[in-house]
C-alpha positions in Angstrom: 17.3 8.1 -23.8 20.1 8.3 -26.4 22.7 7.7 -23.7 20.9 4.5 -22.6 20.9 3.2 -26.2 24.7 3.8 -26.2 25.3 2.1 -22.8 23.0 -0.9 -23.3 25.4 -2.9 -25.7 28.3 -2.3 -23.3 26.3 -3.5 -20.3 25.2 -6.6 -22.2 28.8 -7.4 -23.3 30.0 -7.0 -19.7 27.2 -9.3 -18.4 28.0 -11.9 -21.0 31.8 -11.7 -20.2 31.0 -12.2 -16.5 29.2 -15.5 -17.4 32.0 -16.9 -19.6 33.8 -19.8 -18.1 37.0 -21.7 -19.0 36.4 -25.1 -20.7 38.3 -28.0 -19.1 39.0 -29.3 -22.6 41.6 -26.5 -23.1 43.9 -28.5 -20.7 43.7 -31.7 -22.8 47.4 -31.6 -23.8 48.8 -30.6 -20.4 50.9 -33.1 -18.5 51.0 -35.0 -16.2 47.6 -36.3 -16.9 45.3 -36.2 -13.8 43.6 -39.4 -12.8 41.9 -39.0 -9.4 42.1 -42.7 -8.7 45.9 -42.6 -9.1 46.5 -39.4 -7.2 44.1 -39.9 -4.4 45.2 -43.5 -3.6 46.6 -43.8 -0.1 47.4 -40.9 2.2 47.5 -37.3 0.9 47.9 -34.0 2.9 46.6 -30.6 2.1 46.9 -27.0 3.4 44.3 -24.4 2.5 42.3 -21.3 3.3 38.9 -19.7 2.7 38.8 -16.1 1.6 35.6 -14.0 1.5 34.6 -12.1 -1.6 36.8 -9.2 -0.6 39.9 -11.5 -0.4 40.2 -11.5 3.4 41.3 -14.9 4.8 38.5 -16.1 7.1 39.7 -19.7 7.8 42.9 -21.6 7.4 43.0 -25.4 7.6 45.0 -28.6 7.2 43.4 -31.7 5.7 44.5 -35.3 5.9 42.8 -37.7 3.5 43.1 -41.3 2.6 41.8 -42.7 -0.7 40.9 -46.3 -1.5 39.7 -47.5 -4.8 38.1 -50.7 -6.1 38.0 -50.6 -9.9 36.4 -47.3 -10.9 34.8 -46.6 -7.5 36.7 -44.7 -4.8 36.3 -43.4 -1.2 38.1 -40.3 0.0 38.0 -40.0 3.7 39.0 -36.4 4.7 39.7 -34.9 8.1 40.0 -31.1 8.3 41.6 -29.4 11.2 41.1 -25.6 11.3 43.5 -23.0 12.8 41.0 -22.5 15.6 41.2 -26.2 16.5 37.8 -27.1 15.1 37.6 -30.4 13.2 35.4 -31.6 10.4 35.2 -34.8 8.3 33.9 -35.4 4.8 33.7 -38.8 3.1 33.5 -38.7 -0.7 32.2 -41.7 -2.7 33.5 -41.2 -6.3 32.8 -43.1 -9.5 35.0 -42.7 -12.6 33.5 -43.2 -16.0 36.2 -42.4 -18.6 37.1 -38.8 -18.2 34.0 -38.1 -16.2 33.5 -38.3 -12.4 30.5 -38.3 -10.1 30.7 -38.0 -6.4 28.6 -37.8 -3.3 29.3 -36.8 0.3 27.1 -36.2 3.4 27.2 -32.4 3.0 26.8 -32.4 -0.8 23.3 -31.9 -2.1 22.7 -34.4 -4.9 25.9 -35.3 -6.6 29.1 -33.6 -7.8 29.8 -33.9 -11.5 33.1 -33.4 -13.1 35.4 -33.9 -16.0 39.1 -34.4 -16.3 41.2 -33.3 -19.3 45.0 -33.3 -19.3 46.2 -32.1 -15.9 42.9 -30.5 -14.8 39.6 -31.6 -13.3 36.5 -29.4 -13.0 33.8 -30.3 -10.4 30.5 -28.6 -9.9 28.3 -29.3 -6.9 26.1 -27.8 -4.2 27.5 -27.9 -0.7 25.2 -27.6 2.4 27.2 -25.2 4.5 26.3 -24.5 8.1 26.5 -20.7 8.8 25.3 -19.1 12.1 22.8 -21.9 12.9 21.4 -22.1 9.4 22.3 -24.2 6.4 23.2 -22.4 3.1 23.3 -24.3 -0.2 26.4 -23.0 -1.9 27.2 -23.5 -5.6 30.8 -24.8 -5.9 32.9 -24.4 -9.0 35.9 -26.6 -8.1 39.1 -26.9 -10.2 42.0 -29.2 -9.5 45.4 -28.9 -11.4 48.0 -31.6 -11.1 51.4 -29.8 -11.0 53.6 -32.9 -10.8 53.2 -36.5 -9.6 53.1 -35.4 -5.9 51.6 -31.9 -6.0 48.0 -30.7 -6.8 46.5 -27.2 -6.5 42.8 -26.8 -5.9 40.8 -23.6 -6.4 37.1 -23.4 -5.7 34.7 -20.5 -6.1 31.7 -20.5 -3.9 28.6 -18.6 -5.0 25.0 -18.1 -4.0 22.3 -16.9 -6.5 25.2 -16.4 -9.0 27.0 -14.0 -6.7 30.5 -14.9 -5.6 30.7 -15.4 -1.8 34.3 -16.5 -1.5 37.1 -18.8 -2.6 38.9 -21.9 -1.3 42.6 -22.4 -2.2 44.2 -25.7 -1.3 47.5 -27.3 -2.0 47.7 -31.1 -1.8 50.9 -33.1 -1.4 51.5 -36.9 -1.6 54.2 -38.4 0.6 
């Protein structure tokens, strides 16, 4: 019993540290400033991969997207081509309100919500993901970092019931 009393604070500290997240505000001073309407206006290409929780690459893909904006409302039309030849589309409808963004897409449950500060944007949303004939609702913690005027890196952690399932890594490039 004495050993349990000694272990308990350590276990609690470990659990709290696992729940800690980075605040997008810490990137406030980073340049160049990320504005989705500016970056995703016109054609953009991306190359990415999905890794399972062990780090094994499960899928590789190329994405072509075209963004159009009217005022603070935008549409991102994405076409994914996977290494196995499969194709998938996603059309995002995005609304910008200051530093905050909301977005919807056909396979997003409800709406995505995000905030941009400096060169970074953090999105959170639930993605309806088809897996082996079933649909899983995956929690997406999606970070975008503008590296320069033409290059953006995107890293997304997918989880279910708070357990990490995998990660998506994606590099975007404007022509």
